[in-house]
VMD Tcl script that draws the C-alpha trace (Angstrom):
set ca {
  {-19.54 -0.02 -16.74}
  {-21.96 -2.47 -14.89}
  {-23.34 -1.38 -11.42}
  {-21.74 -4.53 -9.57}
  {-18.36 -3.47 -10.54}
  {-18.72 0.55 -9.96}
  {-20.47 -0.56 -6.49}
  {-17.01 -2.66 -6.00}
  {-14.61 -0.38 -6.71}
  {-16.33 2.55 -5.43}
  {-14.47 5.44 -4.00}
  {-17.14 7.33 -3.06}
  {-15.86 9.48 0.80}
  {-12.42 8.42 -0.36}
  {-9.65 10.10 -0.21}
  {-6.58 9.71 -2.02}
  {-3.12 11.61 -2.22}
  {-1.01 11.43 -5.72}
  {2.73 12.85 -5.91}
  {3.46 13.85 -8.97}
  {-0.04 14.62 -10.42}
  {-0.04 17.70 -12.39}
  {1.17 15.95 -15.38}
  {1.48 12.51 -17.22}
  {1.08 9.30 -14.90}
  {0.12 11.01 -11.52}
  {-2.57 13.42 -13.53}
  {-4.29 10.29 -15.59}
  {-4.03 8.37 -11.73}
  {-5.73 11.40 -10.16}
  {-8.97 11.38 -13.40}
  {-9.07 7.55 -12.67}
  {-9.67 8.06 -8.34}
  {-11.85 10.76 -9.14}
  {-13.79 8.76 -11.93}
  {-14.22 6.20 -8.88}
  {-15.39 9.16 -6.47}
  {-12.06 9.37 -4.24}
  {-11.46 13.41 -3.60}
  {-7.98 13.74 -4.71}
  {-5.10 15.85 -3.26}
  {-2.04 16.31 -6.08}
  {1.47 17.07 -5.07}
  {3.89 18.66 -7.29}
  {7.16 20.54 -7.30}
  {5.70 24.22 -8.75}
  {2.21 25.88 -7.69}
  {1.42 27.29 -11.15}
  {1.17 23.12 -12.50}
  {-0.43 22.34 -9.28}
  {-3.19 25.27 -10.09}
  {-3.21 24.40 -13.92}
  {-4.09 20.68 -13.05}
  {-6.47 21.35 -9.93}
  {-8.45 23.44 -12.57}
  {-9.03 20.92 -14.74}
  {-8.99 17.60 -12.82}
  {-12.09 19.81 -11.28}
  {-13.39 21.74 -14.16}
  {-14.14 17.67 -15.69}
  {-16.51 17.51 -12.82}
  {-14.04 15.89 -10.01}
  {-12.84 17.23 -6.60}
  {-9.45 17.79 -6.32}
  {-7.16 20.11 -3.98}
  {-3.48 20.40 -4.54}
  {-0.33 21.48 -2.84}
  {2.50 22.66 -4.06}
  {5.73 20.78 -2.26}
  {9.55 19.14 -2.85}
  {8.43 16.00 -0.71}
  {12.08 14.39 -0.57}
  {12.65 17.53 1.50}
  {10.22 16.52 4.35}
  {10.73 19.70 6.53}
  {9.57 21.44 3.80}
  {5.94 19.94 3.58}
  {3.05 21.86 5.16}
  {1.50 18.82 6.67}
  {-0.73 21.66 8.46}
  {-2.34 22.42 4.62}
  {-2.24 19.18 3.05}
}
mol new
graphics top color blue
foreach p $ca { graphics top sphere $p radius 0.5 }
foreach p [lrange $ca 0 end-1] q [lrange $ca 1 end] { graphics top cylinder $p $q radius 0.2 }
display resetview
C-alpha cells in the first residue's frame, strides 16, 4: 500500500464496533478495520464465539475486544462494559 493511500485511510486512534463480528462478513470487516489501525469491539450472541474471534484478531497483531449480547433486545446490552 503506498504511503499516501495509507495516510488517507488511516484509522489509527479510532474505535469501531462490529456487530456479528465473530464470523463471516463481520469478522472480515473487523480484520479490515484493524488493518487500517482501528481498535475494534466485536459483538455477537455467544461468549465462546466472541472469545475465539477476539483471540484470532489479537493473534494477528490487532487490538480488539468482545462483547456477547443479543442486540435485538437492548435491555440486555451491557452498556457499562462495552
